[in-house]
C-alpha positions, 0 to 999 in steps of 0.5 A, spaced: 500 500 500 505 504 501 509 503 495 502 504 491 501 510 494 508 513 493 505 516 487 502 522 491 510 523 493 512 522 485 507 527 483 508 532 489 515 532 492 514 539 496 516 538 504 508 538 506 507 532 501 513 528 503 511 529 511 504 527 510 506 521 506 511 519 512 506 520 517 501 516 514 506 510 512 512 510 516 513 508 523 513 514 528 519 512 531 523 512 525 529 517 526 531 521 520 536 516 517 531 511 517 526 515 514 532 516 508 533 509 507 525 508 507 525 513 501 531 510 498 527 503 498 521 506 495 525 509 490 528 502 488 521 500 487 519 505 483 525 505 478 525 497 478 518 498 475 520 503 470 526 498 468 521 493 466 517 498 461 515 494 455 517 499 450 524 498 452 524 491 451 521 490 445 526 493 441 530 492 434 536 496 436 539 495 443 543 502 443 536 505 441 533 511 446 528 506 449 533 501 451 538 506 454 533 509 458 531 503 461 538 501 463 538 508 466 533 506 471 537 499 472 543 503 474 539 508 479 536 501 482 543 499 483 546 505 485 541 506 491 542 498 493 549 500 495 546 503 501 543 496 503 548 491 501 555 490 500 554 486 494 555 489 487 550 487 482 553 491 476 558 486 474 553 481 473 548 486 469 554 487 465 556 480 463 548 479 461 548 485 457 555 483 453 551 477 450 546 482 447 550 485 440 548 491 437 545 491 430 550 497 429 557 495 429 560 501 432 556 500 438 558 493 440 554 490 445 549 492 450 555 492 455 558 497 451 552 501 450 551 501 458 558 504 459 558 509 453 551 512 454 548 510 461 554 510 466 556 517 465 549 519 467 549 516 474 549 522 478 552 523 485 552 528 490 560 530 489 558 531 481 552 536 484 558 539 488 562 540 482 557 543 478 555 548 483 562 550 484 564 551 477 557 555 476 559 559 482 564 562 478 559 565 473 553 566 476 551 569 483 547 563 487 543 565 493 545 561 500 540 556 498 539 554 491 535 548 487 540 544 482 536 539 478 532 535 484 537 537 489 537 543 494 544 546 495 546 550 501 552 554 502 555 554 509 562 557 507 565 560 500 572 563 499 575 565 493 582 568 491 585 570 485 593 569 482 594 572 475 589 569 471 587 563 476 582 563 480 581 558 487 575 557 491 575 553 498 567 552 500 563 548 504 556 546 502 550 541 504 546 537 498 540 534 500 536 530 495 529 532 494 527 525 492 530 520 497 532 526 502 539 524 503 544 529 505 551 530 504 555 535 507 561 536 503 568 540 502 570 542 495 577 546 493 576 548 486 582 551 481 580 554 475 586 555 470 588 561 466 586 557 460 579 555 462 580 548 465 578 546 472 580 541 477 575 540 483 577 536 489 571 534 494 571 530 500 566 529 506 566 535 511 569 533 518 569 539 523 569 546 523 576 547 526 579 542 521 575 545 515 578 552 517 585 549 518 584 546 511 582 553 508 587 557 510 592 552 509 590 551 501 589 558 500 596 560 503 599 554 498 595 557 492 598 564 493 605 562 495 607 556 490 607 554 483 601 549 480 605 543 482 605 544 489 597 546 489 595 540 486 600 536 490 596 539 496 590 537 494 592 530 493 594 530 500 588 533 503 582 530 498 585 524 495 587 522 488 580 523 485 578 529 482 573 532 477 573 537 471 568 540 466 567 533 463 564 530 469 558 535 469 551 535 466 552 536 458 547 542 458 551 545 464 557 544 460 555 547 454 553 553 458 559 554 461 563 553 455 559 558 451 561 563 457 568 562 456 568 562 449 564 569 449 570 572 454 575 569 450 572 572 443 571 579 447 579 579 448 580 577 441 576 583 439 579 588 443 586 586 441 584 587 433 581 593 435 587 596 438 591 593 433 587 597 428 587 603 432 594 603 433 597 601 427 593 605 422 597 611 422 603 607 420 599 603 414 597 610 411 605 611 410 606 604 408 601 605 402 603 612 400 610 609 399 607 603 395 609 598 400 605 591 402 600 592 407 601 586 412 596 581 412 595 581 420 593 588 419 588 587 414 585 582 418 585 587 424 582 592 420 577 588 417 574 586 423 574 593 427 571 596 421 566 591 420 564 591 427 564 599 427 560 600 421 555 593 422 
């Protein structure tokens, strides 16, 4: 009954709706962690039913959109199941998929399709933290923001700059609106001059440990070369890190468009300066019958087209 009526939460995930459902179907003595586990179990039931959507199994091509989608439901089931068992279901799942061959040779088997199209879509709280951290460079966030089906609360945020490189250390809390699971994370993000990113993330421990970490990393960033900063991040956070390729593709496109727009603006200023500063000398070259440099022709063409467009 609880599983079937969970549809009321799926249709309305507001705080009041979830609370009302839990009051009706959850034992009153459950603590917050147990309630999160109960919500995860309900989500496993939901995703498992979606996994058996018939259009996904009556297919002519395993790389088709319907089959890939039900593999994503299965991936979510396996991800949630990790909270309840040490058994890893994915290896056996991939073994079965490896026996299904695509009709299109470039896609290989079902296992290849899963690893290419499904695996990258599995979202973790660390990926949400990376997305929030990178996006914070380009937009002003409130202290609490919604990011897809997550709520992100900013507890602390410090950004410093050295040359064309930005460095951020922060502490954020992430709450899933679906399972209500919470993650308290510390991140350190470095944006290189070329626009690439290196984001390290770990669980928050204590405020004293965080403050010491923040002070130490910022000092290292300001006083040392890049290699020392990366070494410090590896020591404090471990070897795992995230880059632009680890965030959602739509958000990646937005950020790349912003980066490209800034770079094009710099190129435009360079062309205009080259034209304005060089046109006097070019007039003299013309009078002497000398060949005009191609570099100036390019800058003049751009500057004049922008001026009179």
